[in-house]
C-alpha positions in Angstrom: 23.9 -3.9 12.6 23.2 -4.4 9.2 19.6 -4.4 9.6 19.6 -1.3 11.9 22.0 0.3 9.1 19.2 -0.4 6.5 16.5 0.7 8.6 18.3 4.1 9.4 18.7 4.6 5.6 15.4 3.9 4.8 14.2 6.6 7.4 16.8 8.8 5.9 15.0 8.3 2.7 11.5 9.0 3.9 12.6 12.3 5.8 14.2 13.4 2.2 11.2 12.7 0.3 8.7 14.2 3.2 7.2 17.5 1.8 6.7 20.1 4.5 3.0 20.3 5.1 0.8 21.3 7.9 2.8 23.0 10.4 6.0 22.8 8.4 7.2 19.5 9.7 8.4 16.3 8.1 6.7 13.1 8.6 8.3 9.2 9.7 7.2 8.0 6.2 7.4 9.7 2.4 4.6 12.1 2.0 4.8 14.0 -1.3 2.8 14.0 -4.5 3.4 10.8 -6.3 3.6 8.7 -3.3 1.6 5.5 -3.5 0.4 3.9 -0.1 -0.6 0.0 -1.0 -3.1 -0.9 1.5 -4.4 -4.7 1.7 -7.7 -5.6 3.2 -8.6 -9.2 4.0 -11.8 -10.4 5.0 -11.6 -13.8 6.3 -14.9 -15.1 4.5 -12.8 -14.2 1.3 -9.9 -16.1 0.2 -7.5 -13.6 -0.9 -6.2 -10.2 -0.5 -7.9 -7.0 -1.8 -5.9 -4.0 -2.7 -6.2 -0.2 -2.3 -3.8 2.0 -4.1 -3.7 5.5 -2.4 -1.8 8.2 -4.1 -0.8 11.7 -3.0 -2.1 13.8 -6.0 -1.3 17.3 -4.5 -0.4 18.9 -1.6 -1.1 22.8 -0.4 -0.9 24.6 3.1 -4.5 24.0 2.9 -5.3 20.6 1.7 -4.1 17.0 0.2 -5.8 15.7 -2.6 -5.8 11.9 -2.9 -6.6 9.3 -5.9 -7.7 6.3 -4.8 -7.8 3.2 -7.0 -9.2 0.3 -5.5 -10.4 -3.3 -6.5 -13.4 -4.5 -4.1 -15.4 -7.7 -4.2 -19.1 -7.2 -5.6 -22.2 -9.0 -5.0 -21.4 -11.5 -7.3 -18.1 -12.3 -5.6 -16.1 -11.0 -8.8 -13.6 -8.0 -8.4 -14.9 -4.6 -9.4 -12.4 -1.7 -9.8 -13.3 1.9 -8.8 -11.3 5.3 -9.1 -12.0 8.4 -7.3 -10.5 11.5 -5.7 -10.7 12.5 -2.0 -9.7 15.8 -0.5 -8.7 16.1 3.2 -8.5 19.6 4.6 -5.9 21.0 7.0 -8.6 21.4 9.5 -9.8 17.8 9.1 -6.4 16.5 9.6 -5.7 18.6 12.6 -9.0 18.2 14.5 -11.1 15.4 13.2 -12.5 12.5 15.4 -13.2 10.4 12.5 -11.0 7.8 10.7 -12.1 7.1 7.0 -11.4 3.3 5.9 -11.8 4.6 2.1 -13.9 2.0 0.9 -16.4 3.2 -1.4 -16.9 3.6 -5.0 -18.6 6.9 -5.5 -16.7 9.5 -7.8 -16.1 13.3 -7.4 -18.1 15.5 -5.1 -20.4 12.8 -3.8 -17.5 11.1 -2.4 -16.1 14.1 -0.7 -19.5 15.3 0.4 -20.3 11.8 2.2 -16.8 11.7 3.7 -16.2 15.5 4.8 -15.2 15.4 8.4 -13.0 12.8 8.1 -9.4 11.8 7.4 -8.5 9.2 5.0 -6.8 6.4 6.2 -5.1 8.0 9.3 -6.0 9.6 12.9 -5.9 13.1 13.2 -3.3 15.3 15.1 -5.9 15.6 17.6 -6.8 12.2 18.2 -3.3 11.1 18.1 -2.4 14.1 21.0 -5.0 12.7 23.0 -4.0 9.0 22.8 -0.5 10.2 23.7 -1.2 12.0 26.6 -4.7 10.8 28.3 -4.3 7.4 26.9 -7.9 7.2 25.7 -10.0 9.1 23.1 -13.3 8.7 21.6 -13.5 8.2 17.7 -15.7 7.3 14.8 -14.7 5.4 11.8 -16.4 5.5 8.4 -17.3 2.0 6.7 -18.7 1.7 3.6 -18.9 -1.6 1.1 -19.8 -1.2 -2.6 -22.0 1.8 -3.8 -23.1 2.7 -0.4 -23.0 5.8 1.7 -20.6 4.9 4.7 -22.1 4.3 8.1 -20.5 5.2 11.3 -19.3 3.5 14.3 -18.4 5.5 17.5 -16.7 4.6 20.6 -13.7 5.1 23.0 -10.3 3.4 22.1 -7.6 3.0 24.8 -3.9 2.5 24.2 -2.9 -0.7 25.5 0.8 -0.4 25.9 3.0 2.5 27.0 5.8 1.7 24.5 5.5 1.7 20.6 4.5 -1.5 18.9 6.9 -2.3 15.9 5.0 -2.9 12.6 6.9 -3.7 9.4 6.0 -2.6 5.9 8.0 -2.4 2.9 9.3 0.8 1.6 10.7 0.7 -2.1 10.9 -3.0 -1.8 12.9 -3.2 1.6 11.4 -3.8 5.1 11.1 -0.8 7.3 10.2 -1.2 11.1 7.7 1.5 12.1 6.8 2.6 15.9 2.8 2.6 16.4 0.6 3.4 19.3 -1.7 0.2 19.8 -5.3 1.1 20.7 -8.4 -1.0 21.0 -11.9 -0.5 21.9 -15.6 -1.2 21.1 -17.4 0.9 18.5 -21.1 1.0 18.2 -23.4 1.9 15.3 -27.2 1.8 14.7 -27.3 -1.9 13.8 -24.1 -3.6 15.3 -20.8 -2.9 17.2 -17.3 -4.0 16.5 -14.5 -4.9 18.5 -11.6 -2.9 16.6 -7.7 -2.8 17.1 -5.6 -0.1 15.6 -2.0 0.4 15.0 -1.5 4.1 14.5 1.7 5.5 13.3 3.7 7.3 16.1 4.1 10.5 14.2 2.3 13.6 15.6 2.1 15.1 11.8 0.4 12.4 10.0 -0.4 9.5 12.2 -1.5 6.9 9.4 -3.5 3.8 10.4 -1.0 1.2 9.4 -3.2 -1.6 10.7 -6.7 -2.0 11.7 -8.5 -5.4 12.6 -12.1 -5.9 13.4 -14.5 -8.4 14.7 -17.9 -8.0 14.1 -20.9 -10.7 13.9 -18.6 -13.5 14.3 -16.4 -12.4 11.4 -12.9 -10.6 11.1 -11.4 -8.2 8.6 -7.7 -6.8 8.6 -6.8 -4.0 6.7 -2.9 -3.1 6.5 -0.7 -0.8 4.9 1.5 -3.4 3.0 3.9 -1.2 0.9 4.9 2.1 0.0 6.2 3.3 -3.4 8.1 6.6 -3.2 9.8 8.3 -6.3 13.8 6.6 -6.3 16.0 8.3 -9.0 18.8 5.7 -7.8 16.4 2.7 -8.8 17.6 2.6 -12.3 21.6 2.7 -11.5 20.6 -0.1 -8.6 18.9 -2.4 -11.1 21.6 -1.9 -13.7 24.6 -2.8 -11.7 22.8 -5.8 -10.1 22.1 -7.1 -13.5 25.8 -6.2 -14.6 27.2 -7.9 -11.5 25.0 -10.7 -10.3 22.7 -11.0 -13.3 19.8 -10.9 -10.9 17.7 -7.7 -9.8 14.4 -7.8 -7.6 12.2 -5.0 -8.8 10.0 -3.0 -6.6 7.3 -0.9 -7.9 5.2 -3.3 -10.2 1.7 -3.5 -9.2 -0.9 -5.7 -10.4 -4.6 -5.4 -9.4 -6.0 -7.9 -7.0 -6.0 -11.5 -8.4 -5.5 -10.0 -12.1 -2.6 -9.6 -14.6 -3.8 -6.0 -15.2 -0.9 -3.6 -14.4 -1.6 -0.9 -12.0 -0.8 2.7 -13.5 1.6 3.3 -10.6 3.8 0.7 -12.3 4.7 3.0 -15.2 7.8 4.9 -13.7 9.5 1.8 -12.8 8.6 0.0 -16.2 10.2 3.3 -17.8 13.4 2.7 -15.8 13.5 -0.8 -16.6 13.1 0.0 -20.4 15.8 2.8 -20.1 18.6 0.1 -18.9 17.2 -2.0 -21.5 17.9 0.4 -24.3 21.6 1.2 -22.9 22.4 -2.5 -23.1 21.2 -3.6 -26.6 23.1 -6.9 -26.2 21.2 -8.0 -23.0 18.2 -10.5 -23.2 16.1 -10.5 -19.8 14.0 -13.2 -18.4 10.9 -11.1 -16.6 10.4 -13.5 -13.5 6.7 -13.5 -12.0 6.1 -14.5 -8.6 2.9 -14.9 -6.5 1.7 -15.5 -3.0 0.2 -19.0 -2.0 -3.5 -17.7 -2.0 -5.3 -19.9 -4.5 -3.2 -23.0 -4.9 -0.2 -23.8 -7.0 -1.9 -24.4 -10.3 -4.0 -20.9 -10.5 -0.9 -18.9 -9.1 1.4 -20.5 -11.9 -1.1 -19.4 -14.5 -1.4 -16.0 -12.7 2.6 -15.4 -12.6 2.9 -16.4 -16.3 0.1 -13.9 -17.1 1.7 -11.3 -15.0 5.2 -11.6 -16.4 3.6 -11.5 -20.0 1.8 -8.4 -19.2 5.0 -6.7 -18.0 6.6 -7.8 -21.4 3.8 -6.4 -23.3 3.9 -3.1 -21.6 7.6 -2.7 -22.1 7.3 -3.5 -25.8 4.1 -1.6 -26.6 4.6 1.4 -24.5 8.2 1.7 -24.1 9.5 0.1 -27.3 11.8 -2.8 -25.9 12.2 -5.1 -28.7 9.9 -8.3 -27.9 12.8 -10.7 -28.8 15.0 -9.4 -25.6 12.4 -10.1 -23.0 11.3 -13.7 -21.9 8.3 -13.9 -19.5 8.4 -16.8 -17.0 6.0 -17.5 -14.2 7.0 -19.5 -11.0 3.7 -19.0 -8.9 4.2 -19.8 -5.7 7.4 -21.8 -5.8 10.1 -19.0 -4.6 8.6 -17.1 -1.6 11.1 -14.9 0.1 9.0 -14.6 3.1 6.1 -16.3 5.1 3.0 -16.1 3.3 1.0 -16.2 6.6 1.1 -12.2 6.9 0.1 -9.7 4.8 3.4 -8.1 4.6 4.9 -11.3 3.7 2.6 -12.1 1.0 2.9 -8.5 -0.4 6.7 -9.3 -0.6 6.3 -12.6 -2.4 4.0 -10.9 -5.2 6.6 -9.5 -7.1 8.5 -9.4 -10.5 12.4 -10.2 -10.7 14.8 -9.6 -13.7 17.5 -11.9 -14.7 19.7 -12.5 -17.9 22.2 -15.1 -18.6 25.7 -14.1 -17.8 29.0 -15.4 -19.4 
């Protein structure tokens, strides 16, 4: 009963935050300027999750502009960071037969020129409608790796189950169970073909591709929406109350680049709220706890969690003026998981920051 109430509350938050966009309707999950969608891609020939931060920059009746902050493995095996903007028109969102996975590194007009006619990380309303009514639809997907023009795979995907399939994500740090349409099929291109599975949000306005699983040439990849960070004016109050009453406050909305202690800019609103709480309680000394998933082993994750906790302290001190003596960074690595590390969403929840203080 408690879980149902929490899910209902989160859906209510989503509806409240949704911007009346195309067709003047609201979506199942938040959609408004400033909302961040954190996608995770896992190639099974790599040993870590790679993150994409897709932020809604602006919404008008005619188009949506997104910014993409992506870390991808390069030919040297090391992470490389890319930033660009993507525009999706109302017409593309309504009628396109092309789903764009978004993985490219070309900035500005070049990216838009290569990706026109597609919808970023979601199916169009037309594709959704045909899946719902006909049970199948012909689609194309754009793939691109590194700084290359996307290649196209095309084929028919079929809805496999009549009832919605539940997929869990994290919305502002809390689990949200989403109804999705599961569809699969074989998609072919000029050089090879993929077996593809899609879990598409059961939402006629914005049918986000929540999960995409592909297999080609004996290799698998998985791309999934792991977390959503939506503006939350109540976070500061809840965090303050938790530190006052229980002396511990889990903090969502602090993001790092993949396998790095570099803070993502999407973290700044949350850090500003932490600083505001600290300014109101000049007698508090707070420990910044860093926690990781299990990918990479105990020693490397302990080091990473220490560096991430230190990075939070530095940002709070240098950017927001919190005295350094009142912040104690401490990493715990993989030793305190809150969910299984066997899933993308479990690992996403385990990569977190918590605040604690010594209470009398």
